[in-house]
mmCIF file of the N, C-alpha and C atoms, coordinates in Angstrom:
data_MODEL
# 
_entry.id   MODEL 
# 
loop_
_atom_site.group_PDB 
_atom_site.id 
_atom_site.type_symbol 
_atom_site.label_atom_id 
_atom_site.label_alt_id 
_atom_site.label_comp_id 
_atom_site.label_asym_id 
_atom_site.label_entity_id 
_atom_site.label_seq_id 
_atom_site.pdbx_PDB_ins_code 
_atom_site.Cartn_x 
_atom_site.Cartn_y 
_atom_site.Cartn_z 
_atom_site.occupancy 
_atom_site.B_iso_or_equiv 
_atom_site.pdbx_formal_charge 
_atom_site.auth_seq_id 
_atom_site.auth_comp_id 
_atom_site.auth_asym_id 
_atom_site.auth_atom_id 
_atom_site.pdbx_PDB_model_num 
ATOM 1   N N  . MET A 1 1  ? 78.339 94.556  169.719 1.00 0.00 ? 1  MET A N  1 
ATOM 2   C CA . MET A 1 1  ? 76.913 94.781  169.630 1.00 0.00 ? 1  MET A CA 1 
ATOM 3   C C  . MET A 1 1  ? 76.328 94.050  168.427 1.00 0.00 ? 1  MET A C  1 
ATOM 4   N N  . THR A 1 2  ? 77.017 94.065  167.306 1.00 0.00 ? 2  THR A N  1 
ATOM 5   C CA . THR A 1 2  ? 76.503 93.416  166.111 1.00 0.00 ? 2  THR A CA 1 
ATOM 6   C C  . THR A 1 2  ? 76.323 91.923  166.348 1.00 0.00 ? 2  THR A C  1 
ATOM 7   N N  . GLN A 1 3  ? 77.216 91.344  167.142 1.00 0.00 ? 3  GLN A N  1 
ATOM 8   C CA . GLN A 1 3  ? 77.130 89.916  167.430 1.00 0.00 ? 3  GLN A CA 1 
ATOM 9   C C  . GLN A 1 3  ? 75.854 89.574  168.188 1.00 0.00 ? 3  GLN A C  1 
ATOM 10  N N  . SER A 1 4  ? 75.370 90.510  169.021 1.00 0.00 ? 4  SER A N  1 
ATOM 11  C CA . SER A 1 4  ? 74.204 90.209  169.841 1.00 0.00 ? 4  SER A CA 1 
ATOM 12  C C  . SER A 1 4  ? 72.881 90.480  169.126 1.00 0.00 ? 4  SER A C  1 
ATOM 13  N N  . ALA A 1 5  ? 72.924 91.141  167.981 1.00 0.00 ? 5  ALA A N  1 
ATOM 14  C CA . ALA A 1 5  ? 71.695 91.375  167.223 1.00 0.00 ? 5  ALA A CA 1 
ATOM 15  C C  . ALA A 1 5  ? 71.263 90.051  166.603 1.00 0.00 ? 5  ALA A C  1 
ATOM 16  N N  . PRO A 1 6  ? 70.029 89.640  166.874 1.00 0.00 ? 6  PRO A N  1 
ATOM 17  C CA . PRO A 1 6  ? 69.556 88.364  166.321 1.00 0.00 ? 6  PRO A CA 1 
ATOM 18  C C  . PRO A 1 6  ? 69.566 88.377  164.791 1.00 0.00 ? 6  PRO A C  1 
ATOM 19  N N  . GLU A 1 7  ? 69.776 87.217  164.212 1.00 0.00 ? 7  GLU A N  1 
ATOM 20  C CA . GLU A 1 7  ? 69.816 87.097  162.747 1.00 0.00 ? 7  GLU A CA 1 
ATOM 21  C C  . GLU A 1 7  ? 68.536 87.644  162.121 1.00 0.00 ? 7  GLU A C  1 
ATOM 22  N N  . GLU A 1 8  ? 67.416 87.392  162.755 1.00 0.00 ? 8  GLU A N  1 
ATOM 23  C CA . GLU A 1 8  ? 66.135 87.873  162.236 1.00 0.00 ? 8  GLU A CA 1 
ATOM 24  C C  . GLU A 1 8  ? 66.119 89.401  162.152 1.00 0.00 ? 8  GLU A C  1 
ATOM 25  N N  . LEU A 1 9  ? 66.674 90.068  163.158 1.00 0.00 ? 9  LEU A N  1 
ATOM 26  C CA . LEU A 1 9  ? 66.736 91.531  163.169 1.00 0.00 ? 9  LEU A CA 1 
ATOM 27  C C  . LEU A 1 9  ? 67.683 92.033  162.091 1.00 0.00 ? 9  LEU A C  1 
ATOM 28  N N  . LYS A 1 10 ? 68.797 91.369  161.920 1.00 0.00 ? 10 LYS A N  1 
ATOM 29  C CA . LYS A 1 10 ? 69.752 91.760  160.879 1.00 0.00 ? 10 LYS A CA 1 
ATOM 30  C C  . LYS A 1 10 ? 69.114 91.649  159.497 1.00 0.00 ? 10 LYS A C  1 
ATOM 31  N N  . THR A 1 11 ? 68.389 90.566  159.269 1.00 0.00 ? 11 THR A N  1 
ATOM 32  C CA . THR A 1 11 ? 67.692 90.375  157.997 1.00 0.00 ? 11 THR A CA 1 
ATOM 33  C C  . THR A 1 11 ? 66.647 91.461  157.793 1.00 0.00 ? 11 THR A C  1 
ATOM 34  N N  . GLU A 1 12 ? 65.950 91.816  158.850 1.00 0.00 ? 12 GLU A N  1 
ATOM 35  C CA . GLU A 1 12 ? 64.935 92.878  158.792 1.00 0.00 ? 12 GLU A CA 1 
ATOM 36  C C  . GLU A 1 12 ? 65.578 94.224  158.449 1.00 0.00 ? 12 GLU A C  1 
ATOM 37  N N  . MET A 1 13 ? 66.742 94.509  159.027 1.00 0.00 ? 13 MET A N  1 
ATOM 38  C CA . MET A 1 13 ? 67.443 95.764  158.737 1.00 0.00 ? 13 MET A CA 1 
ATOM 39  C C  . MET A 1 13 ? 67.811 95.846  157.259 1.00 0.00 ? 13 MET A C  1 
ATOM 40  N N  . VAL A 1 14 ? 68.289 94.742  156.694 1.00 0.00 ? 14 VAL A N  1 
ATOM 41  C CA . VAL A 1 14 ? 68.652 94.709  155.277 1.00 0.00 ? 14 VAL A CA 1 
ATOM 42  C C  . VAL A 1 14 ? 67.404 94.940  154.427 1.00 0.00 ? 14 VAL A C  1 
ATOM 43  N N  . ARG A 1 15 ? 66.294 94.313  154.795 1.00 0.00 ? 15 ARG A N  1 
ATOM 44  C CA . ARG A 1 15 ? 65.043 94.483  154.061 1.00 0.00 ? 15 ARG A CA 1 
ATOM 45  C C  . ARG A 1 15 ? 64.589 95.940  154.103 1.00 0.00 ? 15 ARG A C  1 
ATOM 46  N N  . MET A 1 16 ? 64.630 96.547  155.285 1.00 0.00 ? 16 MET A N  1 
ATOM 47  C CA . MET A 1 16 ? 64.203 97.934  155.454 1.00 0.00 ? 16 MET A CA 1 
ATOM 48  C C  . MET A 1 16 ? 65.054 98.879  154.593 1.00 0.00 ? 16 MET A C  1 
ATOM 49  N N  . TYR A 1 17 ? 66.352 98.649  154.593 1.00 0.00 ? 17 TYR A N  1 
ATOM 50  C CA . TYR A 1 17 ? 67.252 99.487  153.790 1.00 0.00 ? 17 TYR A CA 1 
ATOM 51  C C  . TYR A 1 17 ? 66.954 99.302  152.311 1.00 0.00 ? 17 TYR A C  1 
ATOM 52  N N  . GLY A 1 18 ? 66.710 98.079  151.913 1.00 0.00 ? 18 GLY A N  1 
ATOM 53  C CA . GLY A 1 18 ? 66.389 97.789  150.517 1.00 0.00 ? 18 GLY A CA 1 
ATOM 54  C C  . GLY A 1 18 ? 65.091 98.432  150.062 1.00 0.00 ? 18 GLY A C  1 
ATOM 55  N N  . GLU A 1 19 ? 64.188 98.668  151.004 1.00 0.00 ? 19 GLU A N  1 
ATOM 56  C CA . GLU A 1 19 ? 62.916 99.320  150.692 1.00 0.00 ? 19 GLU A CA 1 
ATOM 57  C C  . GLU A 1 19 ? 63.024 100.837 150.718 1.00 0.00 ? 19 GLU A C  1 
ATOM 58  N N  . GLY A 1 20 ? 64.240 101.350 150.993 1.00 0.00 ? 20 GLY A N  1 
ATOM 59  C CA . GLY A 1 20 ? 64.447 102.784 150.901 1.00 0.00 ? 20 GLY A CA 1 
ATOM 60  C C  . GLY A 1 20 ? 64.571 103.535 152.214 1.00 0.00 ? 20 GLY A C  1 
ATOM 61  N N  . MET A 1 21 ? 64.470 102.840 153.345 1.00 0.00 ? 21 MET A N  1 
ATOM 62  C CA . MET A 1 21 ? 64.629 103.528 154.630 1.00 0.00 ? 21 MET A CA 1 
ATOM 63  C C  . MET A 1 21 ? 66.072 103.955 154.823 1.00 0.00 ? 21 MET A C  1 
ATOM 64  N N  . SER A 1 22 ? 66.257 105.073 155.505 1.00 0.00 ? 22 SER A N  1 
ATOM 65  C CA . SER A 1 22 ? 67.610 105.532 155.815 1.00 0.00 ? 22 SER A CA 1 
ATOM 66  C C  . SER A 1 22 ? 68.176 104.720 156.981 1.00 0.00 ? 22 SER A C  1 
ATOM 67  N N  . ILE A 1 23 ? 69.476 104.780 157.123 1.00 0.00 ? 23 ILE A N  1 
ATOM 68  C CA . ILE A 1 23 ? 70.123 104.087 158.238 1.00 0.00 ? 23 ILE A CA 1 
ATOM 69  C C  . ILE A 1 23 ? 69.622 104.659 159.555 1.00 0.00 ? 23 ILE A C  1 
ATOM 70  N N  . ARG A 1 24 ? 69.473 105.972 159.627 1.00 0.00 ? 24 ARG A N  1 
ATOM 71  C CA . ARG A 1 24 ? 68.965 106.600 160.860 1.00 0.00 ? 24 ARG A CA 1 
ATOM 72  C C  . ARG A 1 24 ? 67.549 106.142 161.175 1.00 0.00 ? 24 ARG A C  1 
ATOM 73  N N  . ALA A 1 25 ? 66.703 106.065 160.160 1.00 0.00 ? 25 ALA A N  1 
ATOM 74  C CA . ALA A 1 25 ? 65.317 105.632 160.366 1.00 0.00 ? 25 ALA A CA 1 
ATOM 75  C C  . ALA A 1 25 ? 65.268 104.176 160.841 1.00 0.00 ? 25 ALA A C  1 
ATOM 76  N N  . ILE A 1 26 ? 66.126 103.340 160.279 1.00 0.00 ? 26 ILE A N  1 
ATOM 77  C CA . ILE A 1 26 ? 66.189 101.938 160.704 1.00 0.00 ? 26 ILE A CA 1 
ATOM 78  C C  . ILE A 1 26 ? 66.623 101.862 162.160 1.00 0.00 ? 26 ILE A C  1 
ATOM 79  N N  . GLY A 1 27 ? 67.619 102.670 162.528 1.00 0.00 ? 27 GLY A N  1 
ATOM 80  C CA . GLY A 1 27 ? 68.075 102.704 163.913 1.00 0.00 ? 27 GLY A CA 1 
ATOM 81  C C  . GLY A 1 27 ? 66.959 103.091 164.867 1.00 0.00 ? 27 GLY A C  1 
ATOM 82  N N  . LEU A 1 28 ? 66.190 104.113 164.502 1.00 0.00 ? 28 LEU A N  1 
ATOM 83  C CA . LEU A 1 28 ? 65.072 104.543 165.345 1.00 0.00 ? 28 LEU A CA 1 
ATOM 84  C C  . LEU A 1 28 ? 64.005 103.458 165.445 1.00 0.00 ? 28 LEU A C  1 
ATOM 85  N N  . ALA A 1 29 ? 63.711 102.810 164.326 1.00 0.00 ? 29 ALA A N  1 
ATOM 86  C CA . ALA A 1 29 ? 62.667 101.785 164.299 1.00 0.00 ? 29 ALA A CA 1 
ATOM 87  C C  . ALA A 1 29 ? 63.052 100.530 165.080 1.00 0.00 ? 29 ALA A C  1 
ATOM 88  N N  . THR A 1 30 ? 64.345 100.231 165.135 1.00 0.00 ? 30 THR A N  1 
ATOM 89  C CA . THR A 1 30 ? 64.794 98.991  165.784 1.00 0.00 ? 30 THR A CA 1 
ATOM 90  C C  . THR A 1 30 ? 65.411 99.215  167.161 1.00 0.00 ? 30 THR A C  1 
ATOM 91  N N  . GLY A 1 31 ? 65.583 100.487 167.529 1.00 0.00 ? 31 GLY A N  1 
ATOM 92  C CA . GLY A 1 31 ? 66.193 100.774 168.826 1.00 0.00 ? 31 GLY A CA 1 
ATOM 93  C C  . GLY A 1 31 ? 67.695 100.556 168.838 1.00 0.00 ? 31 GLY A C  1 
ATOM 94  N N  . ARG A 1 32 ? 68.319 100.625 167.673 1.00 0.00 ? 32 ARG A N  1 
ATOM 95  C CA . ARG A 1 32 ? 69.767 100.439 167.553 1.00 0.00 ? 32 ARG A CA 1 
ATOM 96  C C  . ARG A 1 32 ? 70.417 101.745 167.114 1.00 0.00 ? 32 ARG A C  1 
ATOM 97  N N  . SER A 1 33 ? 71.700 101.853 167.320 1.00 0.00 ? 33 SER A N  1 
ATOM 98  C CA . SER A 1 33 ? 72.419 103.063 166.933 1.00 0.00 ? 33 SER A CA 1 
ATOM 99  C C  . SER A 1 33 ? 72.693 103.053 165.431 1.00 0.00 ? 33 SER A C  1 
ATOM 100 N N  . TYR A 1 34 ? 72.994 104.255 164.918 1.00 0.00 ? 34 TYR A N  1 
ATOM 101 C CA . TYR A 1 34 ? 73.385 104.403 163.518 1.00 0.00 ? 34 TYR A CA 1 
ATOM 102 C C  . TYR A 1 34 ? 74.559 103.478 163.213 1.00 0.00 ? 34 TYR A C  1 
ATOM 103 N N  . GLY A 1 35 ? 75.566 103.487 164.085 1.00 0.00 ? 35 GLY A N  1 
ATOM 104 C CA . GLY A 1 35 ? 76.761 102.675 163.885 1.00 0.00 ? 35 GLY A CA 1 
ATOM 105 C C  . GLY A 1 35 ? 76.461 101.191 163.826 1.00 0.00 ? 35 GLY A C  1 
ATOM 106 N N  . CYS A 1 36 ? 75.568 100.739 164.691 1.00 0.00 ? 36 CYS A N  1 
ATOM 107 C CA . CYS A 1 36 ? 75.190 99.326  164.702 1.00 0.00 ? 36 CYS A CA 1 
ATOM 108 C C  . CYS A 1 36 ? 74.518 98.943  163.392 1.00 0.00 ? 36 CYS A C  1 
ATOM 109 N N  . VAL A 1 37 ? 73.561 99.761  162.957 1.00 0.00 ? 37 VAL A N  1 
ATOM 110 C CA . VAL A 1 37 ? 72.842 99.475  161.711 1.00 0.00 ? 37 VAL A CA 1 
ATOM 111 C C  . VAL A 1 37 ? 73.814 99.484  160.535 1.00 0.00 ? 37 VAL A C  1 
ATOM 112 N N  . HIS A 1 38 ? 74.679 100.483 160.483 1.00 0.00 ? 38 HIS A N  1 
ATOM 113 C CA . HIS A 1 38 ? 75.654 100.580 159.384 1.00 0.00 ? 38 HIS A CA 1 
ATOM 114 C C  . HIS A 1 38 ? 76.540 99.339  159.359 1.00 0.00 ? 38 HIS A C  1 
ATOM 115 N N  . LYS A 1 39 ? 76.999 98.905  160.500 1.00 0.00 ? 39 LYS A N  1 
ATOM 116 C CA . LYS A 1 39 ? 77.879 97.737  160.597 1.00 0.00 ? 39 LYS A CA 1 
ATOM 117 C C  . LYS A 1 39 ? 77.155 96.461  160.144 1.00 0.00 ? 39 LYS A C  1 
ATOM 118 N N  . VAL A 1 40 ? 75.910 96.305  160.552 1.00 0.00 ? 40 VAL A N  1 
ATOM 119 C CA . VAL A 1 40 ? 75.130 95.132  160.137 1.00 0.00 ? 40 VAL A CA 1 
ATOM 120 C C  . VAL A 1 40 ? 74.991 95.119  158.619 1.00 0.00 ? 40 VAL A C  1 
ATOM 121 N N  . LEU A 1 41 ? 74.626 96.269  158.045 1.00 0.00 ? 41 LEU A N  1 
ATOM 122 C CA . LEU A 1 41 ? 74.455 96.348  156.594 1.00 0.00 ? 41 LEU A CA 1 
ATOM 123 C C  . LEU A 1 41 ? 75.774 96.079  155.870 1.00 0.00 ? 41 LEU A C  1 
ATOM 124 N N  . GLU A 1 42 ? 76.850 96.645  156.402 1.00 0.00 ? 42 GLU A N  1 
ATOM 125 C CA . GLU A 1 42 ? 78.176 96.438  155.821 1.00 0.00 ? 42 GLU A CA 1 
ATOM 126 C C  . GLU A 1 42 ? 78.562 94.959  155.869 1.00 0.00 ? 42 GLU A C  1 
ATOM 127 N N  . ASP A 1 43 ? 78.341 94.327  157.018 1.00 0.00 ? 43 ASP A N  1 
ATOM 128 C CA . ASP A 1 43 ? 78.678 92.910  157.179 1.00 0.00 ? 43 ASP A CA 1 
ATOM 129 C C  . ASP A 1 43 ? 77.866 92.016  156.246 1.00 0.00 ? 43 ASP A C  1 
ATOM 130 N N  . ARG A 1 44 ? 76.665 92.469  155.897 1.00 0.00 ? 44 ARG A N  1 
ATOM 131 C CA . ARG A 1 44 ? 75.795 91.704  155.010 1.00 0.00 ? 44 ARG A CA 1 
ATOM 132 C C  . ARG A 1 44 ? 76.071 91.981  153.536 1.00 0.00 ? 44 ARG A C  1 
ATOM 133 N N  . GLY A 1 45 ? 77.043 92.854  153.253 1.00 0.00 ? 45 GLY A N  1 
ATOM 134 C CA . GLY A 1 45 ? 77.428 93.121  151.877 1.00 0.00 ? 45 GLY A CA 1 
ATOM 135 C C  . GLY A 1 45 ? 76.501 94.050  151.118 1.00 0.00 ? 45 GLY A C  1 
ATOM 136 N N  . VAL A 1 46 ? 75.748 94.867  151.844 1.00 0.00 ? 46 VAL A N  1 
ATOM 137 C CA . VAL A 1 46 ? 74.827 95.803  151.207 1.00 0.00 ? 46 VAL A CA 1 
ATOM 138 C C  . VAL A 1 46 ? 75.616 96.887  150.479 1.00 0.00 ? 46 VAL A C  1 
ATOM 139 N N  . THR A 1 47 ? 75.178 97.237  149.278 1.00 0.00 ? 47 THR A N  1 
ATOM 140 C CA . THR A 1 47 ? 75.751 98.361  148.545 1.00 0.00 ? 47 THR A CA 1 
ATOM 141 C C  . THR A 1 47 ? 75.027 99.609  149.005 1.00 0.00 ? 47 THR A C  1 
ATOM 142 N N  . PHE A 1 48 ? 75.771 100.543 149.572 1.00 0.00 ? 48 PHE A N  1 
ATOM 143 C CA . PHE A 1 48 ? 75.163 101.740 150.132 1.00 0.00 ? 48 PHE A CA 1 
ATOM 144 C C  . PHE A 1 48 ? 74.796 102.737 149.043 1.00 0.00 ? 48 PHE A C  1 
ATOM 145 N N  . ARG A 1 49 ? 73.665 103.416 149.263 1.00 0.00 ? 49 ARG A N  1 
ATOM 146 C CA . ARG A 1 49 ? 73.256 104.483 148.360 1.00 0.00 ? 49 ARG A CA 1 
ATOM 147 C C  . ARG A 1 49 ? 74.153 105.689 148.592 1.00 0.00 ? 49 ARG A C  1 
ATOM 148 N N  . SER A 1 50 ? 74.203 106.578 147.612 1.00 0.00 ? 50 SER A N  1 
ATOM 149 C CA . SER A 1 50 ? 74.984 107.798 147.789 1.00 0.00 ? 50 SER A CA 1 
ATOM 150 C C  . SER A 1 50 ? 74.296 108.681 148.826 1.00 0.00 ? 50 SER A C  1 
ATOM 151 N N  . ARG A 1 51 ? 75.039 109.580 149.401 1.00 0.00 ? 51 ARG A N  1 
ATOM 152 C CA . ARG A 1 51 ? 74.505 110.458 150.436 1.00 0.00 ? 51 ARG A CA 1 
ATOM 153 C C  . ARG A 1 51 ? 73.490 111.422 149.849 1.00 0.00 ? 51 ARG A C  1 
ATOM 154 N N  . GLY A 1 52 ? 72.552 111.838 150.677 1.00 0.00 ? 52 GLY A N  1 
ATOM 155 C CA . GLY A 1 52 ? 71.587 112.842 150.267 1.00 0.00 ? 52 GLY A CA 1 
ATOM 156 C C  . GLY A 1 52 ? 70.251 112.283 149.845 1.00 0.00 ? 52 GLY A C  1 
ATOM 157 N N  . GLY A 1 53 ? 70.184 111.022 149.566 1.00 0.00 ? 53 GLY A N  1 
ATOM 158 C CA . GLY A 1 53 ? 68.914 110.417 149.211 1.00 0.00 ? 53 GLY A CA 1 
ATOM 159 C C  . GLY A 1 53 ? 68.421 110.817 147.836 1.00 0.00 ? 53 GLY A C  1 
ATOM 160 N N  . ASN A 1 54 ? 67.223 110.402 147.548 1.00 0.00 ? 54 ASN A N  1 
ATOM 161 C CA . ASN A 1 54 ? 66.596 110.681 146.267 1.00 0.00 ? 54 ASN A CA 1 
ATOM 162 C C  . ASN A 1 54 ? 65.980 112.069 146.308 1.00 0.00 ? 54 ASN A C  1 
ATOM 163 N N  . ARG A 1 55 ? 66.514 112.973 145.549 1.00 0.00 ? 55 ARG A N  1 
ATOM 164 C CA . ARG A 1 55 ? 66.021 114.347 145.522 1.00 0.00 ? 55 ARG A CA 1 
ATOM 165 C C  . ARG A 1 55 ? 65.076 114.533 144.349 1.00 0.00 ? 55 ARG A C  1 
ATOM 166 N N  . LYS A 1 56 ? 63.784 114.392 144.611 1.00 0.00 ? 56 LYS A N  1 
ATOM 167 C CA . LYS A 1 56 ? 62.794 114.600 143.569 1.00 0.00 ? 56 LYS A CA 1 
ATOM 168 C C  . LYS A 1 56 ? 62.495 116.085 143.465 1.00 0.00 ? 56 LYS A C  1 
ATOM 169 N N  . LYS A 1 57 ? 62.346 116.546 142.250 1.00 0.00 ? 57 LYS A N  1 
ATOM 170 C CA . LYS A 1 57 ? 62.019 117.952 142.052 1.00 0.00 ? 57 LYS A CA 1 
ATOM 171 C C  . LYS A 1 57 ? 60.532 118.168 142.310 1.00 0.00 ? 57 LYS A C  1 
ATOM 172 N N  . THR A 1 58 ? 60.232 119.242 142.997 1.00 0.00 ? 58 THR A N  1 
ATOM 173 C CA . THR A 1 58 ? 58.838 119.624 143.175 1.00 0.00 ? 58 THR A CA 1 
ATOM 174 C C  . THR A 1 58 ? 58.390 120.299 141.891 1.00 0.00 ? 58 THR A C  1 
ATOM 175 N N  . PRO A 1 59 ? 57.101 120.346 141.611 1.00 0.00 ? 59 PRO A N  1 
ATOM 176 C CA . PRO A 1 59 ? 56.632 121.026 140.396 1.00 0.00 ? 59 PRO A CA 1 
ATOM 177 C C  . PRO A 1 59 ? 57.147 122.463 140.292 1.00 0.00 ? 59 PRO A C  1 
ATOM 178 N N  . ALA A 1 60 ? 57.187 123.196 141.401 1.00 0.00 ? 60 ALA A N  1 
ATOM 179 C CA . ALA A 1 60 ? 57.663 124.569 141.380 1.00 0.00 ? 60 ALA A CA 1 
ATOM 180 C C  . ALA A 1 60 ? 59.152 124.624 141.028 1.00 0.00 ? 60 ALA A C  1 
ATOM 181 N N  . ALA A 1 61 ? 59.930 123.718 141.570 1.00 0.00 ? 61 ALA A N  1 
ATOM 182 C CA . ALA A 1 61 ? 61.372 123.685 141.290 1.00 0.00 ? 61 ALA A CA 1 
ATOM 183 C C  . ALA A 1 61 ? 61.635 123.339 139.833 1.00 0.00 ? 61 ALA A C  1 
ATOM 184 N N  . ALA A 1 62 ? 60.812 122.456 139.255 1.00 0.00 ? 62 ALA A N  1 
ATOM 185 C CA . ALA A 1 62 ? 60.971 122.078 137.858 1.00 0.00 ? 62 ALA A CA 1 
ATOM 186 C C  . ALA A 1 62 ? 60.702 123.275 136.941 1.00 0.00 ? 62 ALA A C  1 
ATOM 187 N N  . GLU A 1 63 ? 59.719 124.086 137.306 1.00 0.00 ? 63 GLU A N  1 
ATOM 188 C CA . GLU A 1 63 ? 59.394 125.269 136.510 1.00 0.00 ? 63 GLU A CA 1 
ATOM 189 C C  . GLU A 1 63 ? 60.534 126.276 136.543 1.00 0.00 ? 63 GLU A C  1 
ATOM 190 N N  . VAL A 1 64 ? 61.125 126.475 137.714 1.00 0.00 ? 64 VAL A N  1 
ATOM 191 C CA . VAL A 1 64 ? 62.215 127.432 137.873 1.00 0.00 ? 64 VAL A CA 1 
ATOM 192 C C  . VAL A 1 64 ? 63.431 126.995 137.077 1.00 0.00 ? 64 VAL A C  1 
ATOM 193 N N  . SER A 1 65 ? 63.723 125.689 137.085 1.00 0.00 ? 65 SER A N  1 
ATOM 194 C CA . SER A 1 65 ? 64.922 125.209 136.400 1.00 0.00 ? 65 SER A CA 1 
ATOM 195 C C  . SER A 1 65 ? 64.702 125.024 134.909 1.00 0.00 ? 65 SER A C  1 
ATOM 196 N N  . GLY A 1 66 ? 63.461 125.153 134.463 1.00 0.00 ? 66 GLY A N  1 
ATOM 197 C CA . GLY A 1 66 ? 63.178 125.044 133.038 1.00 0.00 ? 66 GLY A CA 1 
ATOM 198 C C  . GLY A 1 66 ? 62.912 123.641 132.561 1.00 0.00 ? 66 GLY A C  1 
ATOM 199 N N  . ASN A 1 67 ? 62.754 122.679 133.463 1.00 0.00 ? 67 ASN A N  1 
ATOM 200 C CA . ASN A 1 67 ? 62.482 121.284 133.078 1.00 0.00 ? 67 ASN A CA 1 
ATOM 201 C C  . ASN A 1 67 ? 61.022 121.027 132.961 1.00 0.00 ? 67 ASN A C  1 
# 
């Protein structure tokens, strides 16, 4: 499947990931599976973010934690 994805689409997937989109969101936006998107990014040498994403504290959560 990765072989049949056009180079332009692969480049777009890398750009989307670099802008902060999740692999699942990229898959939904491009009509590709999670596995396909992950493989394209891996083949392109992308450094993957850690799981869970960016967890920003809400103002209420910051007050509770004392920050």
